[in-house]
Each structure stands twice: as structure tokens, then as C-alpha cells.
N, C-alpha and C positions, 0 to 999 in steps of 0.2 A: 504493500500500500504506500510505503514511503516514496517509491519511484513514481507512482501515479500523482501524488501530491507535488513531487518535484516537477513533473511535466506541466501540471496546471500552473505552477508559479513561473516556470520558464516561458510558457505560452503568453501569460499576461505581461511579462517583461519584454519579450522579444517580438511578439506579434504574430506567431504562427498558430495554426489551428490543426486539430486532428486530421482534417481533410487533406492537409499537405502530404501526409503519409498514407492516405487511403483509408483512414479510420473515421469513426463517427463520434467517439466520445473518449474521455480520459479513463481508460480501463485496461484490463490485461491484454485485450486484442490489440490496442494501440502499442503497448510495449513490444509485442511480437513484431508488429509492422516496422517500428523504429529499429529494432534489432536487425530485421531483414535489410533495411536500407543501409544500416551501418556496415553490415557484412559485405554488401555489394560495393561499398566505397572504401573498404579496408579501414574502417574505424572501429574503435572499441565497441563491441556489441553488448551494451548494457541496458538498452531500451530507454535511455534517458536522452532527451534532446537538449544537450548543453550547447555552449557557444560554438564548438567545433562542428558538431552535427548540424546546428542551425545554419552556420555559414555555408556548409556544403549543400544542404537542400535549398537554401535561398538562391545560391548561384545556379543550381540545376533548374530550379523553378523559373528563374528569370529567363534562362535561355530557351525554355520551352513553354513560356507563359500562354501562348495562343492555344495550346492544347488543353489548358485548364479553364478556358473561358466558359462560364455557365451557359447552359442551353435552355434553361427554363423559359417557358413562354406564357404570355398573358394575352388572352383574347386572340390567340392564334399567331401573335407576333413575338419575335425574339426580344427578350428583355435586354436593354442596354446597360452598360456598366462603365465605371471609371476605375482606375487602378491605384491602390495604395498598399505599399509594402508587399508587392507581388500577390495581392489578393484583389478580388473584384467586389465592387459595391454598386448597388443599383442606382440608376438615374432615370428620372421620368422625362425622357426626351428622346425623340425618334431619330435624331441625326447626330450620332456620336461616332467618331473615328479614332480608334486606338492605334498605337504605333505599328502593330503587326497586321492591321486590317488593310484591305485594298484602299490605296490613296493615303495611307498613314505614313508618318515620318517620325524619325527619332532625332533628338538633339545631338550635336556633335560633342566636342570635348569641353564646351563652355558650361559645365555644371559639376557639382560634387556628388559622386556616387556614394550612397550610404547603404551599408549592410546592417547596421544597428538600427533599431526602431527609432524613428524621429516622430515627434508629436507637435506638428505646427500649431501655433496659437492664433495666427491671423491669416485671412484670405485677402489678397491685394488685387484691386481692380485697376487696370491700365487701359487707356486707348492707345492703339499702336501707331497712329499717324501714318498709316500705310493704306494702300488701296484694298488689299485683301489679306487673308490669313497666310497665303503662300508667300507673298511679298514680305510680310512680317517675319515669317520663319527664316527666309533667306537673309534678311538684314541682321537678325539676331545671331545667326551662325557666323556670318561674316565678321561681326564685332566681338565674337567670343562670349556672347551672352546667351541666355536661355529663358524659357518660360514653361510652366507645366501645361497650360491650356491656351488655345486661341478660340475666339468665336468669329466665324466668317460672316460675310454680308447676308447670307441666306439662313443664318442661325445654326450652321453646322459647328459642333464642338469638336475640336481636334485636341487629343492629349498626346504630348510628346515625351513626357517624363513621368515615371512613377512618382507619386506625391511624397514618397519617402526620400527621394533624392533632393538635393538642394539646388534650386535654379538660381541663376545669377540675374536678378531682375530688379532688386531694390536695395542694393548696397549692404549696409551692416545688418539689415533686417532679413537678409536671405535665409539664415539658418532657422528662423522661426516662422517662416511664411510659405504660403502657396500662392501662385499668381496666375492671372488670366489677362491676356491681351485681347481687347475687343476691337475688331476692325473698324476703323473710321479715319479717313484721311484728314478730317478736322476742318481744313480750310475750304471756304465756299467755292474757290476756283476749281475744285475737283468735282463739283456737283454734276457737271456734264458727263464725266467718265462713268459715274454710276448709272446715269440714265441710258447712255449708249450701250452699256453692258447688261441691261435688262433688270437692274435692281430697283429702279425707280428713284424718284427724288427723295432726298433726305430732308426731314424737317429742320428748320433752323432754330438754334438756341439763342435767345436774346435775354439780356439782363442778368446773365450769370456772373457770379463772383468767385474769385479764388484768393485766399489769404487777405480778404478785405478789399481787393481791387476789382473793379468792374472789367469785364471782358468784352471784346468785340464779338459780334454774332459769329457762330460757328455751327458746323453740321452736327446733328444729333445722331444717336444710334437708331437703327431700324427697330420697330417694335418687336420683331421676331428675335433680334439679338438680345433685347432686354428679357424676353421670355426665356431664352436659352440660358442667360446668366442666372436668372432666378432658379431654374432647374438645377444648374450646376452648384449654386450656393446651397440649395437644399440637400443635394447629394453629398457635398463636402461636410455639411453639418452632420449627416448620418455616418459618414466614414471617419471623420476626424474629430467629431464632437466639439467643433468650434461653436461657441454660443452665438445665437442669432441676435447679435448686438452690433452697433456701430457707434462711432464718435458722434456726440451731439453738441450743438452750440448752446449758448446761454438761454435760448428760448425752447430748448428741448427738441430742436429739429436737426436734420442732417448737417454735420459740420463740413465746411469746405475750406478748412485751414488746418495747419499742423495741430495734431492732438498730442498733448504732453505725454499722456500715458502710452499711447501708441508709439510715439517717437522713442520712449524709453524702454520699449518692449515689455511693458507691464499691462498691456491691453490684450484681451482675448475677444476676437470677433471679426467683423468684415469691414474693410477700410478701402478708401481710394488712395492712390499713390500720393496725392497732395496732403493726406493726413499725416505723412511721415517725412515730407520734404517740402521746404518752402520754395524750392526751385522747380517744383512740378505743379501742373495745373489739371492733371487728369485724376479723377473724372468729375469735372465741375458741373456736369449735366446729369449726374446719377444720384437719385434720391434713395440712398440705401435704407433709410428708416422705413420708407414706404414699401420697398421690396421685401425687407425682412418681416415687416408686419403682415404682408400677404402670405409669406411662408409660414409664419406662426399660425395664422388662421387655418391654413391647410393641414397643419400637423396637430392642431388641438383636437 
């Protein structure tokens, strides 16, 4: 029984589940399956998933992750997922592309690979100032930067990195955050490009403020992108247990300036890039309090 308790504690600390070894519960059968795995990989066959066994199965699982993708279906359609620590978590969105799916991509070397369990505390929203997700992806790779997700003009969510890895997207806050780039070229001069490519006209944002300064009119996100973002935030709440909270101003509304607690890495919740950097203005058009309130209503 001590070995069973050991595996329960190990799973809680490292983030694995019995399913990783083909088991269903923390029991004697799981001990046998772990011992089989250990023998196959020339490890000490004691039935306990310690750090060495965990690192080996983590590496094996990452290399073959597409074979573990869940196939459960709801209403006749395949359930979509996002990836955290080599495991799958459901997302209520019909357009999700993972790195190993058709059309999927992986980030290059511009991120920090983690095999130990990482527990992000903040979800950071960016606009990419690019025409589409593919352009954003190429720009990030060229600059040696990275991001976990992008949301394209049609609402397609691309995941490039396991959320356990550290993406290079917001400086000193990288180790404690997960990030998304939402496609939006921002400047009105690009409005024609979107219309010519069949996405339609973007609404204009007027009267926005960032860090107390008024902003010139700029292009907004498409409604489908905001819906996709809400689905992604809800899924990350389920996977990472990030609280459905955001920085608020003195009136109790969404803050569009640097938040002291977020800047000091003492905040847990959903933020825009401008909440942690006075040099950033994204996303000055995003009412996080409203979106999170809608998610709360859906989960109550």
C-alpha cells in the first residue's frame, strides 16, 4: 500500500495520471503496469513513478502525443482539446489546431522546455499587429520569441507549445504565464486587406485609453475571435485552475494600465499585456471583466 500512496503523491506533484501507463486508478494493477514500463526502458522495476521514470515516460509521451489524443465524441463530433503537461483538456470550440494536426506548427528554439510540472498563474492576452496567425508565427520564430496560442481572423485557435513549456512573450513574466496572440493588424490602413481576403470589415475602436492616455481609432477584433478567446480562457481555467479574475480600476471595471500586483507576479488571473508593461498598449479594446463574467455565468 505504501507504493500506491507514493504514486498518488508523485502524480499530484509531477502531473501524471494512471492513464499514462495504461491504468485506470492508483492500485496494484497500476504498479504492475509501471513495472512493465520500467523493465522495457531498463529502469529499476519497483512500480513507483519517481523522477527518473517520470522523465522517461514524459519524453516518450511527448514524442508520440498524437497517439494519445482523446477520441470521445459529443453529438457525433470529435471533442477538441488543448495540451498541458503532455495531457489533453477539453475546449468548447470547433476550430482548434494542435501542433501535430494537419496545418499545425511547432515553435522553434525560442522557448524553454520544461519537464517538471509548471503551474502558470496568469493568462496574457496580446494582439499580434500582424495580418494573420501564420504571419505572427513566422515573425515570432524569426525574432527568437514564442507564444502558446494564436487566434486567427476566422476564430481558429492554433496551439504551438504545451502550456507546461515557457514561451518567450512577456519578459520577466514568462515563467508564470501562458499567452495568446490575437490576430489584428491594428492600424486602419490595413482594413482593405481584410476585406479583399474575405474576412470583412473590422469595426473601429474609438475613445480607448491605455495607461491614462487616449488612443487614436484602431481596428477591433472580429466577434468570432472574441468568442474563441472566451472559449480558450474557459478551457485554461479548467486545465490550469487560473481564477476567473482580472485587474480592475478604481471604479471596479477592467483596468487598462499597469496593475501593481500583476507586475509583481502576485496576481492570479487573466490580464492584457498592458497590465504588466507601461510600454505596451495591447489589448486596450478587450473588456476582460465582461468576458470573465460571461464565463462565470456559464460555469455556475
